[in-house]
C-alpha positions in Angstrom: 90.3 6.7 95.9 87.2 8.2 97.4 89.0 9.2 100.6 92.0 10.6 98.7 89.8 12.7 96.4 91.1 10.9 93.3 87.7 9.3 92.5 86.1 12.8 92.4 88.9 14.1 90.1 88.5 11.2 87.7 84.7 11.7 87.6 85.3 15.3 86.7 87.8 14.4 84.0 85.5 11.8 82.6 82.6 14.2 82.4 84.7 16.7 80.4 85.0 14.1 77.6 81.3 14.6 76.9 82.0 18.1 75.7 83.8 16.6 72.6 82.5 13.1 73.0 85.1 10.3 73.0 83.2 8.0 75.3 83.8 5.1 72.8 85.8 4.6 69.6 83.2 6.3 67.4 84.8 9.5 68.6 81.8 11.6 67.5 83.4 14.7 69.1 80.0 16.4 69.5 79.1 18.3 72.7 76.5 16.1 74.5 76.3 18.6 77.3 74.7 21.1 74.8 72.1 18.8 73.3 74.1 17.3 70.4 73.4 13.7 69.6 76.0 11.2 68.3 75.8 7.6 67.2 74.4 6.5 70.6 71.5 9.0 70.4 72.1 10.0 74.0 72.9 13.2 75.9 74.7 13.7 79.2 72.1 12.2 81.5 72.2 8.5 82.0 69.2 6.5 80.7 68.2 3.6 83.1 65.7 1.4 81.3 65.5 -1.2 84.1 67.3 -2.3 87.3 66.8 -5.5 89.2 68.3 -8.4 91.0 69.2 -10.6 88.1 69.7 -14.4 88.3 70.6 -15.1 84.7 74.3 -14.1 84.7 77.1 -16.6 85.0 76.6 -18.5 88.3 79.7 -16.9 89.8 78.2 -13.5 89.3 74.5 -14.2 90.1 75.2 -16.3 93.2 72.2 -17.0 95.4 71.0 -13.4 95.8 71.4 -12.1 92.2 73.5 -9.6 90.4 72.3 -6.0 91.0 72.0 -5.2 87.3 71.4 -1.7 86.0 70.3 -1.8 82.3 71.2 1.4 80.4 69.1 2.4 77.5 70.4 3.1 73.9 73.7 1.8 72.6 76.8 2.6 70.6 76.3 -0.4 68.3 73.4 -1.4 66.0 73.3 -5.2 66.2 70.7 -6.7 63.9 70.2 -9.5 66.3 70.3 -7.6 69.6 68.3 -9.4 72.3 67.8 -6.2 74.2 66.7 -4.2 71.2 63.6 -3.0 73.0 65.8 -0.7 75.0 69.0 -0.5 72.9 67.4 0.7 69.6 64.3 2.5 70.7 65.9 5.9 71.3 63.0 8.3 71.5 61.2 6.1 74.0 64.3 5.4 76.1 65.1 9.1 76.4 62.1 9.3 78.7 64.0 7.3 81.2 66.8 9.8 81.7 67.7 10.3 85.3 70.2 12.3 87.3 73.6 11.1 88.6 72.2 11.4 92.1 69.3 9.1 91.2 71.6 6.6 89.6 73.7 6.6 92.8 70.5 5.9 94.8 69.7 2.9 92.6 73.2 1.5 93.4 72.5 1.9 97.1 69.0 0.4 96.7 70.4 -2.7 95.0 73.0 -3.0 97.8 70.3 -2.8 100.4 68.5 -5.6 98.5 71.5 -7.7 99.3 72.6 -8.2 95.7 76.2 -9.6 95.4 77.4 -6.8 93.1 76.4 -3.8 90.9 76.2 -4.8 87.3 76.5 -1.9 84.8 74.9 -3.4 81.7 75.7 -1.6 78.4 77.5 1.3 80.2 79.9 2.4 77.4 78.0 5.4 76.1 77.3 6.7 79.6 80.7 5.8 81.0 81.6 9.5 81.3 78.7 10.1 83.7 78.5 6.8 85.5 81.8 7.5 87.3 80.2 10.5 88.9 77.3 8.4 90.2 79.8 5.8 91.6 81.5 8.7 93.4 78.2 9.9 94.9 77.3 6.3 95.8 80.7 5.7 97.5 79.9 8.8 99.6 76.7 7.1 100.7 78.4 3.8 101.6 78.5 1.8 98.4 80.8 -1.2 99.0 79.8 -3.9 96.5 82.0 -5.0 93.7 81.2 -3.3 90.4 80.8 -5.2 87.1 81.4 -3.5 83.8 79.2 -5.5 81.4 79.9 -4.2 78.0 79.7 -4.9 74.3 83.5 -4.5 74.1 83.5 -1.4 71.9 85.1 0.8 74.6 87.5 3.7 74.7 90.8 2.9 76.3 91.1 6.5 77.5 87.8 6.1 79.4 88.7 2.6 80.7 91.9 4.0 82.2 89.8 6.4 84.3 88.0 3.3 85.7 91.2 1.5 86.7 90.8 0.5 90.4 87.1 1.4 90.3 85.8 -1.6 88.3 86.3 -4.9 90.0 85.0 -7.2 87.4 85.2 -6.7 83.6 82.6 -8.6 81.6 83.1 -7.7 78.0 81.6 -9.3 74.9 84.0 -10.1 72.1 81.4 -10.4 69.4 83.4 -10.9 66.3 86.9 -11.9 65.2 86.3 -10.2 61.8 85.6 -6.6 61.1 83.5 -7.4 58.0 80.9 -9.4 60.0 80.8 -6.6 62.5 80.1 -4.1 59.8 77.4 -6.2 58.3 75.6 -7.2 61.5 76.5 -4.4 64.0 77.1 -1.4 61.7 80.6 -0.8 62.9 83.6 -1.2 60.6 86.5 -1.5 63.2 84.9 -3.5 66.0 87.6 -6.3 66.3 90.5 -3.8 66.1 89.1 -1.5 68.8 87.6 -4.2 71.1 91.0 -5.9 71.2 92.5 -2.7 72.5 89.8 -2.2 75.1 90.0 -5.8 76.3 93.8 -5.6 76.6 93.3 -2.6 78.9 90.8 -4.5 81.0 93.2 -7.4 81.2 96.1 -5.1 82.2 93.9 -3.8 85.1 92.7 -7.1 86.5 94.7 -9.9 85.0 93.6 -13.5 84.3 92.9 -14.7 87.8 89.4 -14.7 89.3 89.2 -13.7 92.9 86.3 -15.3 94.9 84.5 -14.6 98.1 82.7 -17.8 98.8 81.3 -18.9 95.4 81.0 -15.5 94.0 83.6 -13.6 92.0 84.7 -10.3 93.4 87.5 -9.4 90.9 88.6 -10.4 87.5 87.9 -10.7 83.8 85.4 -12.9 82.1 85.1 -12.6 78.3 81.8 -13.5 76.7 81.5 -14.9 73.2 78.2 -15.5 71.5 78.5 -18.2 68.9 76.6 -17.1 65.7 75.1 -19.3 63.0 77.2 -20.1 59.9 80.5 -19.2 61.7 79.7 -15.4 61.4 81.4 -14.6 64.7 84.7 -16.0 63.4 85.3 -17.6 66.7 88.7 -19.0 65.9 90.2 -15.5 65.6 88.6 -14.5 68.9 90.2 -17.5 70.7 93.5 -17.0 69.0 93.6 -13.4 70.2 92.7 -14.4 73.8 95.2 -17.2 74.0 98.2 -15.4 72.3 97.7 -11.8 73.2 96.1 -12.0 76.6 96.5 -15.4 78.4 95.2 -19.0 78.0 94.1 -18.7 81.6 91.4 -16.1 80.8 87.9 -17.3 81.7 85.5 -17.4 78.8 81.7 -17.6 78.8 80.9 -19.4 75.6 77.2 -18.7 74.8 74.8 -20.8 72.8 71.8 -18.6 73.5 71.6 -17.0 70.1 68.1 -16.7 68.6 66.9 -14.5 65.7 65.7 -11.3 67.4 65.3 -7.7 66.3 66.0 -7.5 62.6 67.6 -10.9 62.2 64.7 -12.1 60.0 66.0 -9.8 57.3 69.2 -11.9 56.8 68.9 -15.6 55.9 72.3 -16.3 57.4 71.3 -15.4 61.0 67.5 -16.1 60.8 67.7 -19.3 62.9 69.0 -20.6 66.2 72.4 -22.2 66.6 73.0 -25.8 65.5 74.6 -28.1 68.0 77.4 -28.9 65.5 78.2 -25.2 65.3 78.6 -24.9 69.1 80.6 -28.1 69.3 83.0 -26.6 66.6 83.5 -23.6 68.9 84.3 -25.8 71.8 86.8 -27.7 69.7 88.5 -24.4 68.8 88.7 -23.3 72.4 90.4 -26.6 73.1 92.8 -26.0 70.1 94.0 -22.8 71.7 94.3 -24.2 75.2 91.4 -22.2 76.6 90.0 -24.4 79.4 88.7 -21.9 82.0 85.1 -20.7 82.0 81.6 -21.7 81.3 79.5 -23.2 78.5 75.8 -23.2 77.9 73.2 -25.9 77.2 71.7 -25.6 73.7 68.3 -25.0 75.3 69.5 -21.6 76.5 68.1 -19.9 73.4 64.6 -20.6 74.7 65.2 -19.9 78.4 67.0 -16.6 78.3 64.9 -13.9 76.6 64.2 -10.4 78.0 60.7 -8.9 77.9 61.3 -5.2 78.6 58.0 -4.2 77.0 56.1 -6.4 79.4 57.6 -4.8 82.5 60.7 -3.0 83.4 60.9 -4.1 87.0 61.6 -7.8 86.1 62.2 -8.1 82.3 63.9 -11.5 82.6 61.2 -12.9 84.9 64.0 -14.1 87.1 65.1 -16.6 84.5 68.2 -18.6 85.3 70.4 -19.1 82.3 71.5 -22.8 82.0 75.2 -22.3 82.3 77.4 -25.0 83.7 
């Protein structure tokens, strides 16, 4: 697509969306190119809060050399329990980390030169309109690594279609199977409805098969689901959707790493770590719907996977390896 000129055309088309922003289903329709702020509190320049070789992703993504993760600041959700809240909900500070598209392309090349297995775009949704331009510039400089779209799932289908053939690996969260929980804990009233549309588009692009080179995935779809205390993620509806509307062969990363972070202490229902019985219940539900591909976590993961962005942006995870097996 780079050689044919299509990638450049798509990048230009994506950027135009910022003039009446529809980068995500919020559809704020404000002009971010003229200094107007929407829900994500971001303008046209990408905010890069950190970038590093990261060893805490699923083993098939981190490999032996790490995923080349780029953590984008700010967010289009407001999760009370966000583990990355230091960069996702600290808007005025993170705006100081705005960079140019050219600089973002250089970061991609730098991670490639560090021999990372891939480029991981972490929380890219609200900058999806400008990231495509950086990918185009990086391709011109020789970027050849697989690209991971690591998202909260609240994505625009219109934007995702512009990424068709550009993104190699989709890594969305499917946080809730219920709109009411999403409204309570992430301040969004149509999360399940819109995330289903987005993940269907991702599935249509890459299917249910994971393609490997050695022990590392280079193409496919992995859906993450974080089990919440007291059944608040409504996991059964999540699994039912995946099995019946996508494919029972889809790979799922079922996470046990929840711990009360950010503002979780304000709500008694989420102000504790997960019980083993709650995680076992989620595993039983996966089995009920015939979902047998993917990864599960050890219960101790809530202690071993914690970011520390305020202690250093160069290595906020201290090269932790999440216990996933």
